[in-house]
C-alpha positions in Angstrom: -38.1 -16.1 18.1 -35.2 -16.0 15.6 -33.1 -19.1 15.1 -29.3 -19.6 15.4 -28.3 -16.6 13.3 -31.0 -14.4 14.7 -31.8 -13.2 11.2 -35.2 -12.1 10.1 -35.8 -11.0 6.5 -38.9 -9.0 5.4 -40.2 -9.4 1.9 -43.1 -7.0 1.5 -45.5 -8.2 4.3 -43.9 -11.6 4.5 -41.3 -12.2 7.3 -38.8 -15.0 6.5 -37.1 -16.6 9.5 -34.3 -19.2 9.6 -37.0 -21.7 10.7 -38.7 -21.3 7.3 -35.4 -22.1 5.5 -34.9 -25.1 7.8 -38.4 -26.5 7.0 -38.0 -26.0 3.2 -34.6 -27.6 3.2 -35.6 -30.4 5.5 -32.9 -29.8 8.1 -32.5 -28.2 11.5 -32.0 -24.5 12.1 -28.5 -25.2 13.5 -27.6 -26.9 10.2 -29.0 -23.9 8.2 -26.8 -21.6 10.4 -23.7 -23.7 9.9 -24.3 -24.0 6.1 -24.9 -20.3 5.6 -21.8 -19.5 7.6 -19.7 -21.8 5.5 -18.6 -24.1 8.3 -17.0 -27.4 7.2 -19.3 -29.6 9.3 -22.0 -29.5 6.6 -22.0 -31.9 3.6 -21.9 -30.4 0.1 -25.3 -31.8 -0.7 -26.9 -30.4 2.4 -25.2 -27.0 1.8 -26.6 -26.9 -1.7 -30.1 -27.7 -0.4 -29.9 -25.0 2.3 -28.6 -22.4 -0.2 -31.3 -23.2 -2.7 -34.0 -22.8 0.0 -32.5 -19.6 1.3 -32.4 -18.2 -2.3 -36.0 -19.3 -2.9 -37.2 -17.5 0.2 -34.8 -14.5 -0.4 -33.3 -15.1 3.1 -29.9 -13.6 4.0 -27.8 -14.1 7.1 -27.5 -11.1 9.3 -23.7 -10.3 9.4 -23.8 -8.8 12.8 -25.8 -11.7 14.3 -23.5 -14.2 12.6 -20.5 -12.5 14.0 -21.9 -12.6 17.5 -22.9 -16.2 17.1 -19.2 -16.9 16.4 -18.0 -14.9 19.4 -16.8 -12.0 17.3 -18.0 -8.4 16.9 -16.4 -7.6 13.5 -15.2 -4.4 15.0 -11.7 -2.9 15.8 -11.2 -0.1 18.3 -8.9 2.7 17.1 -7.6 5.1 19.8 -6.1 8.4 18.7 -5.0 11.4 20.8 -6.4 14.1 18.5 -8.3 13.3 15.3 -7.9 16.8 14.0 -4.1 16.5 13.5 -3.0 15.6 10.0 -1.0 12.5 10.9 -3.8 11.0 13.0 -6.5 11.8 10.5 -4.5 10.3 7.7 -3.8 7.1 9.6 -7.4 6.7 10.7 -8.8 7.3 7.2 -6.5 4.6 5.8 -7.2 2.2 8.6 -11.0 2.6 8.2 -10.7 2.0 4.4 -8.8 -1.2 4.8 -10.9 -2.5 7.7 -14.0 -2.0 5.6 -12.5 -3.9 2.7 -11.8 -6.8 5.1 -15.4 -6.7 6.4 -14.6 -5.0 9.7 -16.1 -1.9 11.3 -14.1 0.8 13.1 -14.9 2.1 16.6 -13.1 5.4 17.0 -12.0 6.8 20.3 -10.8 10.4 20.0 -9.2 11.3 23.3 -9.1 15.0 22.4 -5.8 15.3 24.3 -7.6 14.7 27.7 -6.2 12.3 30.3 -9.6 11.6 31.8 -11.0 10.3 28.5 -7.9 8.1 28.0 -8.4 6.5 31.4 -12.1 6.0 30.8 -11.4 4.3 27.5 -8.5 2.1 28.5 -9.1 1.3 32.2 -12.8 0.6 32.3 -14.8 -2.2 30.7 -15.5 0.2 27.7 -13.9 -2.2 25.2 -15.1 -5.5 26.8 -17.1 -7.6 24.3 -17.4 -4.6 22.0 -14.4 -5.2 19.7 -12.2 -8.0 18.4 -8.9 -6.0 18.5 -7.4 -2.7 19.5 -5.2 -0.2 17.6 -3.5 2.5 19.6 -2.1 5.4 17.5 0.6 7.4 19.4 -1.2 6.8 22.6 1.1 6.7 25.6 0.3 4.3 28.4 0.6 4.1 32.1 1.2 0.9 34.1 -2.5 0.8 35.0 -3.4 1.0 31.3 -1.2 -2.0 30.5 -2.8 -4.0 33.3 -6.3 -3.1 32.0 -5.4 -4.1 28.4 -3.9 -7.4 29.6 -7.2 -8.2 31.3 -9.1 -7.7 28.0 -7.0 -10.5 26.4 -7.5 -8.9 23.0 -5.0 -8.8 20.2 -3.7 -5.3 19.3 -1.1 -3.1 17.7 0.5 0.3 18.3 1.3 2.9 15.6 3.9 5.7 16.1 5.6 6.8 19.3 4.1 5.9 22.6 4.3 3.0 25.1 4.5 -0.5 23.8 2.2 -3.3 24.9 3.8 -6.7 25.6 2.9 -9.1 22.8 1.6 -6.5 20.5 3.5 -5.5 17.3 4.3 -1.9 16.6 4.5 0.1 13.4 6.3 3.4 13.3 9.1 5.5 11.9 12.4 6.3 13.6 11.7 9.8 14.9 15.2 10.3 16.2 16.7 9.5 12.7 14.1 11.7 11.0 15.1 14.7 13.2 18.8 14.0 12.6 18.2 14.0 8.9 16.3 17.3 9.0 19.0 19.0 11.2 21.8 17.6 9.0 20.2 19.1 6.0 20.3 22.6 7.6 23.9 22.0 8.7 24.9 20.9 5.2 23.5 24.1 3.9 25.9 26.0 6.2 23.5 26.9 9.1 25.0 26.9 12.6 22.4 28.9 14.5 19.5 26.4 14.2 16.4 26.7 16.4 14.0 23.9 17.3 10.3 24.2 18.0 8.6 21.1 19.3 5.7 19.6 21.4 4.4 20.7 24.8 5.7 18.3 27.5 2.8 19.5 29.7 0.3 17.8 27.4 -2.1 15.8 29.5 -1.4 12.6 27.5 2.4 12.9 27.8 2.8 12.6 24.1 6.4 11.4 23.4 7.1 12.0 19.7 8.6 15.5 20.4 11.1 13.9 22.8 12.6 11.6 20.2 12.7 14.4 17.6 14.4 16.8 20.1 17.0 14.0 20.7 17.7 13.7 17.0 18.1 17.4 16.6 20.6 17.6 19.5 22.5 14.6 18.3 23.0 16.1 14.9 24.2 19.4 16.4 26.7 17.7 18.7 28.0 15.5 15.8 28.7 18.8 14.0 30.6 20.2 17.0 27.8 22.5 18.1 26.4 22.6 21.7 22.6 22.8 21.7 21.5 26.3 22.8 18.5 26.1 25.2 17.5 29.6 24.1 16.9 28.3 20.6 14.6 25.5 21.8 11.0 26.5 22.3 8.1 24.2 23.2 4.5 24.6 22.0 1.6 22.5 20.6 1.9 20.4 17.5 -0.4 22.9 15.6 -0.1 25.8 13.2 -0.9 28.2 16.1 1.6 26.4 18.3 4.3 27.0 15.6 3.4 30.6 15.3 3.6 31.2 19.0 6.9 29.3 19.4 8.5 31.3 16.6 7.3 34.6 17.9 8.9 33.7 21.3 12.1 32.8 19.5 12.2 36.2 17.8 11.5 38.0 21.0 14.5 36.4 22.6 16.9 38.5 20.5 19.0 37.5 17.5 16.9 35.3 15.3 18.2 31.9 14.1 19.2 31.4 10.5 17.1 28.2 10.4 14.3 26.5 12.2 13.6 22.8 12.5 10.0 22.3 13.4 9.0 18.9 14.9 6.0 18.7 12.5 4.8 20.4 9.3 1.9 22.1 11.0 4.4 23.8 13.4 6.6 24.7 10.4 3.6 26.3 8.7 3.1 28.4 11.8 6.8 29.3 11.9 6.6 30.6 8.3 3.6 32.7 9.1 5.3 34.3 12.2 8.5 35.0 10.3 6.7 36.7 7.5 4.6 38.7 10.0 8.0 39.9 11.5 9.2 41.0 8.0 11.6 38.1 7.6 11.8 36.2 4.3 11.8 32.4 4.0 14.3 31.1 3.1 16.5 34.2 2.4 16.5 35.3 6.1 15.4 32.1 7.9 15.2 28.5 6.5 12.4 26.3 7.8 12.0 22.5 7.7 9.4 20.2 9.2 8.4 16.5 9.5 5.5 14.7 7.9 5.0 15.8 4.2 1.6 17.2 5.1 -0.9 17.6 2.2 -0.2 21.3 2.1 3.6 21.0 2.3 4.0 20.9 -1.5 1.7 23.9 -2.0 3.6 26.0 0.5 7.0 24.8 -0.8 7.9 23.4 2.6 11.0 21.3 2.9 10.3 18.3 5.1 11.0 14.8 6.2 8.3 12.7 4.6 6.9 9.9 6.6 4.5 7.3 5.2 1.5 8.0 7.4 -1.0 6.1 5.2 1.4 3.1 4.8 1.7 2.9 8.6 -2.1 2.5 8.8 -2.3 0.0 5.9 0.5 -2.2 7.4 -1.0 -2.0 10.9 -4.3 -3.3 9.6 -2.6 -6.2 7.9 -0.6 -7.2 10.9 -3.7 -6.9 13.1 -6.1 -8.8 11.0 -3.9 -11.7 9.8 -4.0 -13.3 13.3 -7.7 -12.7 13.6 -8.2 -14.6 10.3 -5.8 -17.5 11.0 -6.5 -17.9 14.8 -3.0 -19.3 15.3 -1.8 -20.1 18.8 1.0 -17.6 18.3 -0.8 -14.9 16.4 2.3 -13.0 15.2 4.5 -16.0 14.4 5.6 -16.1 10.8 4.8 -12.5 10.1 7.3 -11.0 7.7 6.9 -7.2 7.7 8.3 -5.0 4.9 11.2 -3.7 7.1 12.4 -4.1 10.6 14.7 -1.7 12.3 17.1 -1.9 15.3 15.6 -1.9 18.8 14.5 1.4 20.1 15.9 2.2 23.6 12.4 2.0 25.0 11.4 -1.3 23.2 11.0 -4.4 25.4 13.9 -6.9 24.8 13.3 -9.1 21.8 10.2 -7.1 20.6 11.4 -5.2 17.5 9.1 -2.7 15.9 8.3 -2.5 12.2 10.1 0.7 11.2 9.1 2.3 7.9 11.6 4.6 6.2 11.4 8.4 5.9 13.0 10.6 3.2 14.2 14.1 2.9 12.1 16.3 0.5 13.8 19.6 -0.3 11.6 22.4 -1.5 11.7 26.2 -1.4 11.8 26.8 2.4 15.4 25.9 2.9 18.6 27.5 1.5 22.1 28.5 2.6 22.3 31.4 5.1 22.9 34.8 3.5 26.4 35.2 5.0 27.4 31.7 3.9 
């Protein structure tokens, strides 16, 4: 039976076990295990002897077995609502890259927008003893979810809008401010009849980003002395097809707007398609602006509010793994993130999120209205 690390190494037809290394080095298998894992309870001379024996026998520690022996899995669970969306895909790709660099694996849970899957992942023993930490990307939580996560007693972090978990840090942008900036850009160009297309509140997961971006849109209008017009606010999915349908509905309601603020770039792309299908020119007849700075935004000449999606993923990995490495009693004590913002209305008292800045990128899809 394998020894402390459970590692068995095959060299041709010869099977090398930890017991073989222990015999050659003249120590116990437990000492071999401690020496190969770099624990400080082994003297330098003994460690050299064990390493020499392991090298001679071409024995290597099994990383997975070593992790389990130390009570760790070396795996982080990452939960996303829909992996096919640009933002989620970009964050996950960055997170996976940085986790691998740090020696961790990623266990991805793609909810596919379905409430049943979210409950199965978060409220059952699905994550118990399978991961060392949890990362929730824009995943709203119910009270029962928070209770289930607390029982796991695992460190974690949240990215983007969604519920906050007590004791977990959060990395995100200020969605309200991003929407205000986009709407102000259109107002500064002279637009007054500005439409808004946003997310579907009937989404099973109760995705919340669209609520913050609608709020920013309405705040900017009111600051300019304009009452938001419900007929200019259409809800649909955060997709190209969703933007196409929402814009088609806007045009069917009568006089078209002179500008459209789309809550994400994918919706903005759909809006441009629908406007062109209707014989309207962008930006000569209708200006369009989105949020994200999608990879295709530059190609399409789309004005947008750029958010650092990859940077949110990179920073989240750093904030998540530092406590795992240091094993401090207060895992987030002493963290100094790049930028902290003011409390969001939904943030628990004293738990400030790490807010990364956004920026306005003006391209060819926005211009003053023709009559201006």
